[in-house]
C-alpha positions as CSV (number, residue, x, y, z in Angstrom):
1,M,3.8,-0.8,10.2
2,N,0.1,-1.7,10.1
3,H,-0.6,-4.9,8.1
4,V,-4.3,-3.8,7.7
5,D,-3.4,-0.7,5.8
6,Y,-1.6,-2.7,3.1
7,D,-4.5,-5.2,2.8
8,R,-6.9,-2.3,2.5
9,A,-4.8,-0.6,-0.1
10,L,-4.7,-3.8,-2.2
11,Y,-8.4,-4.4,-1.8
12,Y,-9.4,-0.8,-2.7
13,T,-7.1,-0.8,-5.7
14,H,-8.4,-4.1,-6.9
15,R,-12.1,-3.0,-6.5
16,S,-11.4,0.5,-7.9
17,E,-12.6,2.1,-4.7
18,W,-10.7,5.4,-5.2
19,D,-12.6,7.3,-2.5
20,N,-11.7,4.7,0.1
21,L,-8.1,4.7,-1.2
22,L,-7.9,8.4,-0.8
23,I,-9.2,8.2,2.8
24,L,-6.6,5.5,3.5
25,M,-3.9,7.7,2.0
26,V,-4.8,10.4,4.5
27,R,-5.1,8.1,7.5
28,T,-2.2,5.8,7.2
29,K,1.0,6.3,9.2
30,D,3.1,4.9,6.4
31,Q,4.3,7.9,4.5
32,F,5.7,5.8,1.6
33,L,2.3,4.1,1.2
34,A,0.6,7.5,1.2
35,K,3.0,8.9,-1.4
36,K,2.5,5.9,-3.7
37,I,-1.3,6.2,-3.4
38,E,-1.1,9.9,-4.1
39,H,1.0,9.4,-7.2
40,F,-1.3,6.7,-8.5
41,L,-4.5,8.7,-7.9
42,H,-3.1,11.8,-9.4
43,A,-2.0,9.9,-12.5
44,Y,-5.3,8.1,-12.7
45,N,-7.3,11.3,-12.6
46,F,-5.1,13.6,-14.7
47,E,-2.8,11.7,-16.9
48,K,-3.7,11.0,-20.6
49,D,-0.9,8.5,-21.2
50,Y,-2.0,5.1,-20.0
51,S,1.6,3.9,-19.6
52,V,2.2,6.5,-16.9
53,I,-0.9,5.3,-15.0
54,E,0.2,1.8,-15.3
55,K,3.7,2.7,-14.0
56,H,2.3,4.3,-10.9
57,L,-0.2,1.4,-10.4
58,Y,2.6,-1.2,-10.6
59,S,4.8,0.9,-8.3
60,L,2.0,1.0,-5.7
61,L,1.3,-2.7,-6.0
62,R,5.1,-3.6,-5.7
63,Y,5.3,-1.4,-2.6
64,I,2.3,-3.1,-1.0
65,D,3.8,-6.5,-1.7
66,H,7.2,-5.4,-0.3
67,A,5.6,-3.9,2.8
68,N,3.5,-7.0,3.4
69,D,6.6,-9.2,3.2
70,L,8.4,-7.0,5.7
71,V,5.5,-7.1,8.1
72,E,5.3,-10.9,7.9
73,A,9.0,-11.2,8.4
74,N,9.0,-8.9,11.4
75,D,6.0,-10.8,12.9
76,G,7.9,-14.1,12.5
77,L,11.0,-12.6,14.2
78,L,8.9,-11.3,17.1
79,D,7.2,-14.7,17.6
80,T,10.6,-16.6,17.7
81,A,12.5,-13.9,19.7
82,L,10.1,-13.8,22.7
83,P,10.3,-17.0,24.8
84,M,7.1,-18.1,26.4
85,V,7.5,-18.1,30.2
C-alpha cells in the first residue's frame, strides 16, 4: 500500500480537484481506492440525489481513513520487527 495515494486522495477530495482525483484513480495500485473514487466521481457528476453523492463521499473518506490506519500499523510493525544490527 502506498501511503501517498491516500494522502493525495484526501487532499484532492478536500480541494475538489476532481481531475487530479481521476488521474489518481487510474494510477493507484489499490483497486479498492480506485473503485471508491470511481463510485464517488460517477455519483458527483451524474446523480441528482444529494444523499447518494454524500453516501459515496463518506464511503471514500472512511476507506481512506481505514487504509491510512492500516499503513501506519504496518509501518509500526515493520519498525519493531526488524532489529538494528
